[in-house]
Phi, psi and omega in degrees: 000151179291154181234159175244115188303122182276104179251126179296139185301332180287350183252007186303325183295333180300331182288339183254003183291128179302133182087338176053199179223133176280358181285342181285130173218146183247150171301147185299337181264015179291132178243355180199156177232126180283117182266004178052064184308327179306325181261323189268357186301334178262001181294132181289142174256124181234089179307130180095002183277352177081006178293166178300317179298318179299308182295319181293318179296316181299319182286316190259343181225060188300325180290316178294317179302313180298321179294316179299319178300316180295317180297316179298317179297316179296315179299315179297318178299313180294323178296316179296319180298316179297316180298315178298319180296314180296320179296316179296317179296317181297317180294325180288324182284339184262000000 
């Protein structure tokens, strides 16, 4: 039977730690990991950070992972553009 990986709620942050841990291993029949949304809903997702969530998402949800990467890149680009615009406006006004 398929399994849902049992992660104790006090350990949810370990899944989002940059660089992650190679110590995490799942039974081969695992189909889900409980991320404890009550606690993790505000946890930042940084595609490419090497966290357990990052590596697991990239391996098991490649289309969603690629979309999240694109959204993050676009968001970062727009943020930089906004910062440059505000900086330019501030320098022009002073």
